[in-house]
C-alpha positions in Angstrom: 0.0 0.0 0.0 1.4 3.4 -1.0 0.9 6.7 0.9 -0.5 9.5 -1.2 -0.2 13.1 0.2 -3.4 15.0 0.4 -3.4 18.4 -1.3 -3.0 21.5 1.0 -5.8 24.1 0.7 -3.7 27.2 1.0 -6.7 29.6 1.0 -8.1 27.8 4.1 -4.7 27.8 5.8 -4.2 31.5 5.1 -7.7 32.4 6.5 -7.0 30.4 9.7 -3.6 32.1 10.1 -5.1 35.6 9.5 -7.8 34.9 12.1 -5.2 33.8 14.7 -3.1 36.9 14.1 -6.1 39.2 14.4 -7.2 37.6 17.7 -3.8 37.8 19.2 -3.7 41.6 19.0 -6.6 42.2 21.4 -5.5 44.1 24.6 -7.1 46.3 27.2 -6.4 50.0 27.1 -8.0 50.9 30.5 -6.0 53.3 32.8 -3.4 51.5 34.8 -4.0 48.3 32.8 -1.3 45.7 32.7 -1.8 43.3 29.9 0.7 40.6 28.9 0.7 40.0 25.2 2.5 37.8 22.7 3.8 39.5 19.5 3.0 37.8 16.3 6.2 38.7 14.5 8.2 41.7 15.6 8.5 43.9 18.7 7.1 46.9 16.9 3.7 45.2 16.9 3.6 45.6 20.7 3.9 49.4 20.4 0.7 51.3 21.0 1.5 54.9 21.8 5.0 54.9 23.2 8.4 53.3 23.2 9.3 49.6 23.0 11.9 48.5 25.5 13.8 45.3 24.4 15.0 42.7 26.9 18.2 41.2 25.5 21.6 40.2 26.7 20.3 40.4 30.3 19.5 44.1 30.0 16.6 46.5 29.3 17.3 48.7 26.3 17.0 51.6 26.6 17.6 51.5 30.3 15.7 54.8 30.8 12.8 56.3 28.8 11.0 59.6 29.3 7.4 59.8 28.2 4.4 62.0 28.6 1.6 60.8 30.9 -1.0 58.6 29.2 1.7 56.8 27.2 1.9 53.0 26.9 5.3 51.4 27.2 6.0 48.0 25.6 8.6 45.5 26.7 9.5 42.5 24.5 11.8 39.7 25.5 14.4 38.8 22.9 16.5 36.7 25.2 16.4 32.9 25.2 15.7 32.9 29.0 12.5 34.1 30.8 12.3 37.6 32.3 9.8 39.4 34.5 9.2 43.2 34.5 8.4 44.3 38.1 7.9 47.8 39.5 10.4 48.4 42.4 7.5 49.0 44.7 7.8 45.2 45.2 5.2 42.6 45.5 2.2 42.0 43.4 -0.2 44.8 42.2 -2.5 43.9 45.1 0.5 44.5 47.5 1.2 48.0 46.1 3.4 47.4 43.0 2.1 49.6 40.1 3.0 47.0 37.4 4.2 43.4 37.3 4.3 41.2 34.2 4.0 37.5 34.1 7.2 35.5 33.4 8.0 36.4 29.8 9.5 33.7 27.6 11.4 34.6 24.4 9.2 36.5 22.0 6.6 37.5 24.6 5.8 41.0 25.5 4.1 43.2 28.1 2.3 46.6 27.9 1.7 49.2 30.6 0.0 52.6 30.3 1.5 55.2 32.6 -1.2 57.7 33.8 0.6 59.5 36.6 3.7 61.7 36.3 6.7 60.4 38.3 9.8 58.3 38.1 9.2 54.5 38.0 12.1 52.2 38.6 11.7 48.5 37.7 13.8 45.4 37.5 13.6 41.7 36.4 12.6 39.6 39.4 14.4 36.6 37.9 17.6 38.6 37.3 17.7 41.4 39.9 20.8 43.1 38.4 18.6 44.0 35.4 17.2 47.5 36.1 15.3 50.2 34.2 13.5 53.5 34.7 10.5 55.1 33.2 10.2 58.9 33.7 6.6 60.2 33.2 6.2 63.9 32.6 
């Protein structure tokens, strides 16, 4: 008995892929929202209204960003190891931290909208030597 490959219906495959990509872009834009997201191809897709901070080579780049209030900052992990973006207020959001991402594997991202002026220092809870600052004007 001989195996015969079934033809691939490219139009159906393309439609399913397009639907998955469209659904993956849904995020919340409410004030002080913290929404982990997964980019579909490149870090630029995470960007809503502000800068994208890359996580690579055990560093946040750029280490400091200055933004106007109401701006959403995107972080995207390009390292092969997991990272977590945590506001230096420590603890979970319920314990007083302004923002805390989930553990981000390679290719995953995190968004946070800064509504209040101030200086917000953050770090990676998995690699505490990794530090960054967001200055909101």
